[in-house]
MARMAR-883573 format. One line per field, with one value per residue (C-alpha): x, y, z; residue number from 1; residue in three letters. Coordinates in steps of 0.05 Angstrom, whole numbers, padded with zeros to 5 digits. Example, Ala and Ser with C-alpha at 12.3 -4.5 7.8 and 13.67 -1.06 7.14 Angstrom:
2
X 00246 | 00273
Y -00090 | -00021
Z 00156 | 00143
num 1 | 2
residu ala | ser
end
This chain:
405
X -00001 | 00029 | 00046 | -00014 | -00066 | -00046 | -00042 | -00117 | -00141 | -00117 | -00136 | -00101 | -00143 | -00120 | -00143 | -00129 | -00054 | -00038 | -00050 | -00084 | -00073 | -00128 | -00168 | -00220 | -00266 | -00263 | -00301 | -00322 | -00262 | -00268 | -00220 | -00247 | -00179 | -00103 | -00055 | 00018 | 00008 | -00029 | -00088 | -00158 | -00212 | -00288 | -00295 | -00346 | -00334 | -00367 | -00348 | -00387 | -00432 | -00415 | -00380 | -00306 | -00251 | -00187 | -00115 | -00055 | 00001 | 00042 | 00118 | 00127 | 00200 | 00220 | 00265 | 00272 | 00215 | 00162 | 00181 | 00179 | 00110 | 00084 | 00104 | 00077 | 00010 | 00005 | 00018 | -00024 | -00079 | -00076 | -00074 | -00129 | -00202 | -00251 | -00316 | -00289 | -00227 | -00204 | -00186 | -00176 | -00220 | -00163 | -00095 | -00062 | -00006 | -00006 | 00067 | 00094 | 00153 | 00195 | 00242 | 00183 | 00140 | 00130 | 00052 | 00011 | -00067 | -00109 | -00186 | -00225 | -00302 | -00324 | -00360 | -00408 | -00370 | -00316 | -00320 | -00303 | -00375 | -00409 | -00382 | -00424 | -00487 | -00532 | -00522 | -00561 | -00534 | -00546 | -00509 | -00449 | -00444 | -00450 | -00399 | -00350 | -00360 | -00344 | -00287 | -00263 | -00278 | -00231 | -00175 | -00179 | -00175 | -00108 | -00087 | -00096 | -00039 | 00005 | -00012 | -00016 | -00053 | -00015 | -00055 | -00125 | -00166 | -00232 | -00212 | -00182 | -00251 | -00304 | -00375 | -00439 | -00508 | -00525 | -00478 | -00432 | -00355 | -00287 | -00219 | -00168 | -00100 | -00042 | 00013 | 00038 | 00015 | 00070 | 00069 | 00089 | 00154 | 00155 | 00199 | 00211 | 00170 | 00152 | 00180 | 00144 | 00139 | 00073 | 00005 | -00032 | -00025 | -00094 | -00096 | -00029 | -00024 | 00017 | 00065 | 00075 | 00082 | 00132 | 00178 | 00167 | 00145 | 00086 | 00047 | -00019 | -00064 | -00035 | -00099 | -00145 | -00125 | -00140 | -00209 | -00221 | -00206 | -00253 | -00310 | -00299 | -00298 | -00359 | -00393 | -00369 | -00373 | -00299 | -00226 | -00213 | -00132 | -00121 | -00049 | -00008 | 00055 | 00077 | 00089 | 00024 | -00005 | 00019 | -00002 | -00076 | -00078 | -00052 | -00101 | -00159 | -00136 | -00093 | -00014 | -00002 | 00024 | 00096 | 00090 | 00080 | 00131 | 00185 | 00170 | 00202 | 00271 | 00311 | 00309 | 00233 | 00216 | 00251 | 00212 | 00148 | 00164 | 00177 | 00115 | 00054 | 00024 | -00054 | -00112 | -00154 | -00223 | -00275 | -00300 | -00372 | -00343 | -00307 | -00371 | -00430 | -00500 | -00521 | -00470 | -00504 | -00561 | -00621 | -00620 | -00638 | -00702 | -00691 | -00617 | -00611 | -00555 | -00540 | -00498 | -00465 | -00443 | -00414 | -00380 | -00351 | -00319 | -00286 | -00257 | -00228 | -00203 | -00170 | -00121 | -00054 | -00016 | -00020 | -00014 | -00078 | -00117 | -00172 | -00150 | -00192 | -00223 | -00240 | -00276 | -00311 | -00344 | -00363 | -00438 | -00440 | -00413 | -00432 | -00505 | -00478 | -00427 | -00427 | -00377 | -00367 | -00342 | -00299 | -00269 | -00257 | -00195 | -00136 | -00101 | -00041 | 00019 | 00059 | 00123 | 00148 | 00200 | 00154 | 00186 | 00252 | 00264 | 00313 | 00325 | 00349 | 00296 | 00306 | 00302 | 00235 | 00209 | 00223 | 00184 | 00129 | 00120 | 00117 | 00063 | 00020 | 00028 | 00009 | -00050 | -00069 | -00068 | -00115 | -00157 | -00178 | -00248 | -00254 | -00241 | -00174 | -00220 | -00295 | -00349 | -00344 | -00404 | -00357 | -00297 | -00263 | -00266 | -00228 | -00224 | -00170 | -00135 | -00136 | -00191 | -00262 | -00299 | -00360 | -00420 | -00473 | -00537 | -00568 | -00525 | -00581 | -00597 | -00546 | -00528 | -00574 | -00550 | -00576 | -00625 | -00598 | -00638
Y -00002 | 00062 | 00119 | 00170 | 00118 | 00088 | 00162 | 00172 | 00108 | 00134 | 00189 | 00216 | 00230 | 00250 | 00195 | 00213 | 00219 | 00185 | 00198 | 00145 | 00134 | 00096 | 00071 | 00115 | 00057 | 00064 | 00126 | 00153 | 00132 | 00138 | 00109 | 00051 | 00034 | 00029 | -00023 | -00046 | -00073 | -00011 | 00042 | 00006 | 00050 | 00035 | 00049 | 00041 | -00001 | 00031 | -00023 | -00081 | -00034 | -00056 | -00031 | -00057 | -00043 | -00021 | -00032 | 00010 | -00036 | 00012 | 00025 | -00044 | -00030 | 00003 | -00057 | -00135 | -00149 | -00109 | -00127 | -00205 | -00196 | -00157 | -00213 | -00274 | -00228 | -00229 | -00300 | -00331 | -00288 | -00312 | -00381 | -00392 | -00401 | -00414 | -00375 | -00361 | -00336 | -00271 | -00267 | -00213 | -00179 | -00140 | -00121 | -00055 | -00009 | 00064 | 00059 | 00044 | 00011 | -00028 | 00031 | 00073 | 00017 | 00036 | 00024 | -00037 | -00035 | -00093 | -00092 | -00137 | -00145 | -00091 | -00131 | -00095 | -00103 | -00138 | -00191 | -00131 | -00106 | -00171 | -00182 | -00136 | -00161 | -00210 | -00278 | -00341 | -00413 | -00414 | -00351 | -00362 | -00437 | -00419 | -00362 | -00412 | -00460 | -00411 | -00394 | -00465 | -00481 | -00423 | -00447 | -00517 | -00493 | -00459 | -00513 | -00564 | -00524 | -00519 | -00449 | -00425 | -00357 | -00341 | -00276 | -00293 | -00235 | -00211 | -00149 | -00199 | -00237 | -00197 | -00210 | -00189 | -00179 | -00247 | -00281 | -00294 | -00297 | -00287 | -00285 | -00233 | -00207 | -00254 | -00209 | -00253 | -00322 | -00372 | -00439 | -00498 | -00531 | -00608 | -00614 | -00532 | -00501 | -00430 | -00365 | -00335 | -00263 | -00245 | -00262 | -00210 | -00218 | -00232 | -00285 | -00317 | -00391 | -00415 | -00450 | -00382 | -00341 | -00392 | -00394 | -00464 | -00455 | -00477 | -00515 | -00514 | -00522 | -00455 | -00427 | -00467 | -00433 | -00369 | -00385 | -00410 | -00339 | -00307 | -00355 | -00340 | -00267 | -00275 | -00306 | -00261 | -00194 | -00187 | -00205 | -00273 | -00264 | -00184 | -00191 | -00121 | -00160 | -00234 | -00249 | -00220 | -00258 | -00320 | -00300 | -00286 | -00356 | -00397 | -00356 | -00375 | -00446 | -00468 | -00479 | -00537 | -00610 | -00622 | -00667 | -00598 | -00562 | -00609 | -00591 | -00521 | -00503 | -00497 | -00420 | -00413 | -00474 | -00444 | -00377 | -00415 | -00465 | -00401 | -00367 | -00378 | -00442 | -00436 | -00487 | -00450 | -00450 | -00501 | -00480 | -00477 | -00425 | -00391 | -00395 | -00404 | -00415 | -00341 | -00316 | -00360 | -00355 | -00394 | -00467 | -00476 | -00513 | -00521 | -00544 | -00570 | -00531 | -00520 | -00480 | -00548 | -00560 | -00495 | -00498 | -00564 | -00540 | -00483 | -00524 | -00574 | -00516 | -00473 | -00524 | -00499 | -00562 | -00560 | -00635 | -00647 | -00589 | -00604 | -00601 | -00566 | -00630 | -00652 | -00585 | -00585 | -00657 | -00624 | -00626 | -00553 | -00545 | -00601 | -00581 | -00533 | -00588 | -00585 | -00627 | -00577 | -00520 | -00566 | -00609 | -00554 | -00571 | -00537 | -00480 | -00495 | -00457 | -00458 | -00422 | -00482 | -00434 | -00381 | -00375 | -00394 | -00342 | -00288 | -00233 | -00154 | -00106 | -00097 | -00169 | -00171 | -00110 | -00146 | -00201 | -00168 | -00129 | -00191 | -00214 | -00153 | -00153 | -00226 | -00211 | -00146 | -00191 | -00238 | -00186 | -00153 | -00187 | -00160 | -00218 | -00262 | -00331 | -00353 | -00307 | -00238 | -00262 | -00318 | -00283 | -00243 | -00197 | -00133 | -00083 | -00061 | -00103 | -00056 | -00007 | -00027 | -00007 | 00035 | -00004 | -00038 | -00004 | -00035 | -00059 | -00078 | -00138 | -00200 | -00227 | -00280 | -00349 | -00385 | -00443 | -00514 | -00575
Z -00001 | -00015 | 00037 | 00013 | 00019 | 00084 | 00114 | 00094 | 00123 | 00198 | 00236 | 00307 | 00372 | 00438 | 00487 | 00563 | 00569 | 00506 | 00429 | 00392 | 00312 | 00289 | 00230 | 00205 | 00212 | 00288 | 00313 | 00381 | 00421 | 00500 | 00550 | 00590 | 00625 | 00627 | 00655 | 00650 | 00583 | 00553 | 00545 | 00528 | 00488 | 00469 | 00400 | 00342 | 00282 | 00224 | 00179 | 00221 | 00259 | 00326 | 00386 | 00401 | 00444 | 00424 | 00459 | 00447 | 00472 | 00519 | 00489 | 00467 | 00443 | 00508 | 00530 | 00521 | 00571 | 00541 | 00471 | 00493 | 00526 | 00463 | 00418 | 00468 | 00473 | 00402 | 00384 | 00442 | 00423 | 00355 | 00373 | 00424 | 00392 | 00450 | 00463 | 00539 | 00519 | 00489 | 00416 | 00364 | 00317 | 00282 | 00291 | 00257 | 00260 | 00224 | 00213 | 00143 | 00150 | 00201 | 00214 | 00233 | 00273 | 00341 | 00355 | 00354 | 00364 | 00385 | 00363 | 00405 | 00425 | 00476 | 00538 | 00590 | 00653 | 00690 | 00742 | 00800 | 00785 | 00783 | 00852 | 00881 | 00854 | 00889 | 00852 | 00854 | 00845 | 00775 | 00756 | 00802 | 00778 | 00709 | 00708 | 00741 | 00696 | 00633 | 00673 | 00676 | 00608 | 00584 | 00633 | 00607 | 00536 | 00554 | 00595 | 00539 | 00498 | 00558 | 00577 | 00646 | 00650 | 00723 | 00727 | 00737 | 00774 | 00773 | 00727 | 00678 | 00668 | 00630 | 00624 | 00586 | 00604 | 00577 | 00627 | 00574 | 00605 | 00580 | 00603 | 00578 | 00584 | 00564 | 00575 | 00632 | 00608 | 00589 | 00569 | 00620 | 00601 | 00616 | 00686 | 00691 | 00748 | 00739 | 00775 | 00831 | 00810 | 00771 | 00796 | 00825 | 00900 | 00931 | 00883 | 00892 | 00904 | 00968 | 00920 | 00886 | 00954 | 00981 | 00917 | 00902 | 00831 | 00803 | 00748 | 00717 | 00777 | 00806 | 00759 | 00801 | 00869 | 00832 | 00815 | 00883 | 00910 | 00857 | 00877 | 00945 | 00933 | 00891 | 00955 | 01007 | 00970 | 00989 | 00982 | 01015 | 01028 | 01024 | 01040 | 01043 | 01013 | 01010 | 01080 | 01104 | 01042 | 01072 | 01143 | 01119 | 01081 | 01146 | 01192 | 01154 | 01125 | 01189 | 01178 | 01131 | 01152 | 01155 | 01096 | 01056 | 01098 | 01073 | 01006 | 01020 | 01009 | 01078 | 01088 | 01067 | 01116 | 01171 | 01163 | 01155 | 01219 | 01261 | 01249 | 01298 | 01281 | 01263 | 01270 | 01213 | 01209 | 01180 | 01113 | 01148 | 01192 | 01133 | 01082 | 01126 | 01101 | 01104 | 01052 | 00994 | 00958 | 00969 | 00948 | 00871 | 00857 | 00785 | 00782 | 00852 | 00869 | 00941 | 00986 | 01013 | 00944 | 00932 | 00995 | 00981 | 00917 | 00953 | 01005 | 00946 | 00903 | 00968 | 00986 | 01006 | 00983 | 00905 | 00898 | 00934 | 00899 | 00857 | 00780 | 00725 | 00698 | 00765 | 00778 | 00718 | 00740 | 00807 | 00818 | 00828 | 00759 | 00713 | 00706 | 00650 | 00616 | 00544 | 00509 | 00450 | 00501 | 00554 | 00498 | 00444 | 00401 | 00441 | 00413 | 00361 | 00391 | 00325 | 00361 | 00411 | 00433 | 00457 | 00529 | 00517 | 00458 | 00478 | 00428 | 00428 | 00430 | 00350 | 00335 | 00379 | 00338 | 00270 | 00295 | 00322 | 00258 | 00216 | 00264 | 00255 | 00190 | 00178 | 00224 | 00181 | 00116 | 00146 | 00176 | 00112 | 00114 | 00187 | 00228 | 00240 | 00252 | 00266 | 00264 | 00302 | 00347 | 00378 | 00389 | 00443 | 00493 | 00521 | 00576 | 00624 | 00662 | 00723 | 00718 | 00709 | 00650 | 00656 | 00687 | 00641 | 00633 | 00700 | 00755 | 00801 | 00758 | 00747 | 00684 | 00663 | 00643 | 00588 | 00600 | 00591 | 00587
num 1 | 2 | 3 | 4 | 5 | 6 | 7 | 8 | 9 | 10 | 11 | 12 | 13 | 14 | 15 | 16 | 17 | 18 | 19 | 20 | 21 | 22 | 23 | 24 | 25 | 26 | 27 | 28 | 29 | 30 | 31 | 32 | 33 | 34 | 35 | 36 | 37 | 38 | 39 | 40 | 41 | 42 | 43 | 44 | 45 | 46 | 47 | 48 | 49 | 50 | 51 | 52 | 53 | 54 | 55 | 56 | 57 | 58 | 59 | 60 | 61 | 62 | 63 | 64 | 65 | 66 | 67 | 68 | 69 | 70 | 71 | 72 | 73 | 74 | 75 | 76 | 77 | 78 | 79 | 80 | 81 | 82 | 83 | 84 | 85 | 86 | 87 | 88 | 89 | 90 | 91 | 92 | 93 | 94 | 95 | 96 | 97 | 98 | 99 | 100 | 101 | 102 | 103 | 104 | 105 | 106 | 107 | 108 | 109 | 110 | 111 | 112 | 113 | 114 | 115 | 116 | 117 | 118 | 119 | 120 | 121 | 122 | 123 | 124 | 125 | 126 | 127 | 128 | 129 | 130 | 131 | 132 | 133 | 134 | 135 | 136 | 137 | 138 | 139 | 140 | 141 | 142 | 143 | 144 | 145 | 146 | 147 | 148 | 149 | 150 | 151 | 152 | 153 | 154 | 155 | 156 | 157 | 158 | 159 | 160 | 161 | 162 | 163 | 164 | 165 | 166 | 167 | 168 | 169 | 170 | 171 | 172 | 173 | 174 | 175 | 176 | 177 | 178 | 179 | 180 | 181 | 182 | 183 | 184 | 185 | 186 | 187 | 188 | 189 | 190 | 191 | 192 | 193 | 194 | 195 | 196 | 197 | 198 | 199 | 200 | 201 | 202 | 203 | 204 | 205 | 206 | 207 | 208 | 209 | 210 | 211 | 212 | 213 | 214 | 215 | 216 | 217 | 218 | 219 | 220 | 221 | 222 | 223 | 224 | 225 | 226 | 227 | 228 | 229 | 230 | 231 | 232 | 233 | 234 | 235 | 236 | 237 | 238 | 239 | 240 | 241 | 242 | 243 | 244 | 245 | 246 | 247 | 248 | 249 | 250 | 251 | 252 | 253 | 254 | 255 | 256 | 257 | 258 | 259 | 260 | 261 | 262 | 263 | 264 | 265 | 266 | 267 | 268 | 269 | 270 | 271 | 272 | 273 | 274 | 275 | 276 | 277 | 278 | 279 | 280 | 281 | 282 | 283 | 284 | 285 | 286 | 287 | 288 | 289 | 290 | 291 | 292 | 293 | 294 | 295 | 296 | 297 | 298 | 299 | 300 | 301 | 302 | 303 | 304 | 305 | 306 | 307 | 308 | 309 | 310 | 311 | 312 | 313 | 314 | 315 | 316 | 317 | 318 | 319 | 320 | 321 | 322 | 323 | 324 | 325 | 326 | 327 | 328 | 329 | 330 | 331 | 332 | 333 | 334 | 335 | 336 | 337 | 338 | 339 | 340 | 341 | 342 | 343 | 344 | 345 | 346 | 347 | 348 | 349 | 350 | 351 | 352 | 353 | 354 | 355 | 356 | 357 | 358 | 359 | 360 | 361 | 362 | 363 | 364 | 365 | 366 | 367 | 368 | 369 | 370 | 371 | 372 | 373 | 374 | 375 | 376 | 377 | 378 | 379 | 380 | 381 | 382 | 383 | 384 | 385 | 386 | 387 | 388 | 389 | 390 | 391 | 392 | 393 | 394 | 395 | 396 | 397 | 398 | 399 | 400 | 401 | 402 | 403 | 404 | 405
residu unk | unk | unk | unk | unk | unk | unk | unk | unk | unk | unk | unk | unk | unk | unk | unk | unk | unk | unk | unk | unk | unk | unk | unk | unk | unk | unk | unk | unk | unk | unk | unk | unk | unk | unk | unk | unk | unk | unk | unk | unk | unk | unk | unk | unk | unk | unk | unk | unk | unk | unk | unk | unk | unk | unk | unk | unk | unk | unk | unk | unk | unk | unk | unk | unk | unk | unk | unk | unk | unk | unk | unk | unk | unk | unk | unk | unk | unk | unk | unk | unk | unk | unk | unk | unk | unk | unk | unk | unk | unk | unk | unk | unk | unk | unk | unk | unk | unk | unk | unk | unk | unk | unk | unk | unk | unk | unk | unk | unk | unk | unk | unk | unk | unk | unk | unk | unk | unk | unk | unk | unk | unk | unk | unk | unk | unk | unk | unk | unk | unk | unk | unk | unk | unk | unk | unk | unk | unk | unk | unk | unk | unk | unk | unk | unk | unk | unk | unk | unk | unk | unk | unk | unk | unk | unk | unk | unk | unk | unk | unk | unk | unk | unk | unk | unk | unk | unk | unk | unk | unk | unk | unk | unk | unk | unk | unk | unk | unk | unk | unk | unk | unk | unk | unk | unk | unk | unk | unk | unk | unk | unk | unk | unk | unk | unk | unk | unk | unk | unk | unk | unk | unk | unk | unk | unk | unk | unk | unk | unk | unk | unk | unk | unk | unk | unk | unk | unk | unk | unk | unk | unk | unk | unk | unk | unk | unk | unk | unk | unk | unk | unk | unk | unk | unk | unk | unk | unk | unk | unk | unk | unk | unk | unk | unk | unk | unk | unk | unk | unk | unk | unk | unk | unk | unk | unk | unk | unk | unk | unk | unk | unk | unk | unk | unk | unk | unk | unk | unk | unk | unk | unk | unk | unk | unk | unk | unk | unk | unk | unk | unk | unk | unk | unk | unk | unk | unk | unk | unk | unk | unk | unk | unk | unk | unk | unk | unk | unk | unk | unk | unk | unk | unk | unk | unk | unk | unk | unk | unk | unk | unk | unk | unk | unk | unk | unk | unk | unk | unk | unk | unk | unk | unk | unk | unk | unk | unk | unk | unk | unk | unk | unk | unk | unk | unk | unk | unk | unk | unk | unk | unk | unk | unk | unk | unk | unk | unk | unk | unk | unk | unk | unk | unk | unk | unk | unk | unk | unk | unk | unk | unk | unk | unk | unk | unk | unk | unk | unk | unk | unk | unk | unk | unk | unk | unk | unk | unk | unk | unk | unk | unk | unk | unk | unk | unk | unk | unk | unk | unk | unk | unk | unk | unk | unk | unk | unk | unk | unk | unk | unk | unk | unk | unk | unk | unk | unk
end
């Protein structure tokens, strides 16, 4: 495409403290949040007559870490294809050459709210269990490709008024390497699993602990383990769940074990005390969902020893969840990660820049018809990872799940 024609397709607009240079098909840009990975705006896509979210990646080439993160986010978002996972509608850059290349814009479906807002609503068992079911379906899809999210939290989960749920933000996700445990530095503190807090490294079911913390917050209306730092976080966990067994302590390295063993010992509370019936909605007559089932699921997810914690597959079979079980959702084909060295790659910023530029050009070519894959209605979601978007039209009524036979 020649320079003049390309320039005519774009226009510049100030959004908060940032300037967006976007395709003219996207109008009415309004900021809805910002995070470490970038700034997100809502916009109206005149080509498809629909609302979208546009994320401008934040200074992707300022250093190797940012560059690698931007590359990984692009590659992972391009690969996943599941109704409960963010997907791409469009990708573009206003720059015309590799030498000029500096901005990456991701276009995704605009959702109504994130889970932070839903937590404040009165949810019945159907809505609560259906939202959890969708989280688990999305996580299973990622785990099937060896992708661990690592940063699951209410602000990274978005919903629509029909109770559709999607997981987003893959800047911190990484693939699991056989025999290699992950490093303990990324998960937002409140949802951080014990194995992460204690520097043990972690594997796939680290995401299950996060779901348990999110479920607990949906039931209680407040954060379960609101630690002020990693030491306080560990104290909050053991104060409520109790000091773990000697068997677990023997898995810690010597210095961490010495510290943990020197902390006061806590008996912890039963889950009946932590989550009394009064916190739960009335038992469901339609789907036979009960507070006792929800509590049982919580006590299986919030297990300090990861080797004894419920797996995603087991959670999907739990009586509180499996009323929604649909094989097309649970057993969707796994993402095909074409770059097997996604995590092991190390490059200079300039090398990362060239790799990202090639990805953007490839994605631009594939989106000439408007979507990267699949029908637009089944793809993606986007709001900020830190700041909630504006509330949906009515926050007095919780989202409604579909009726399953």
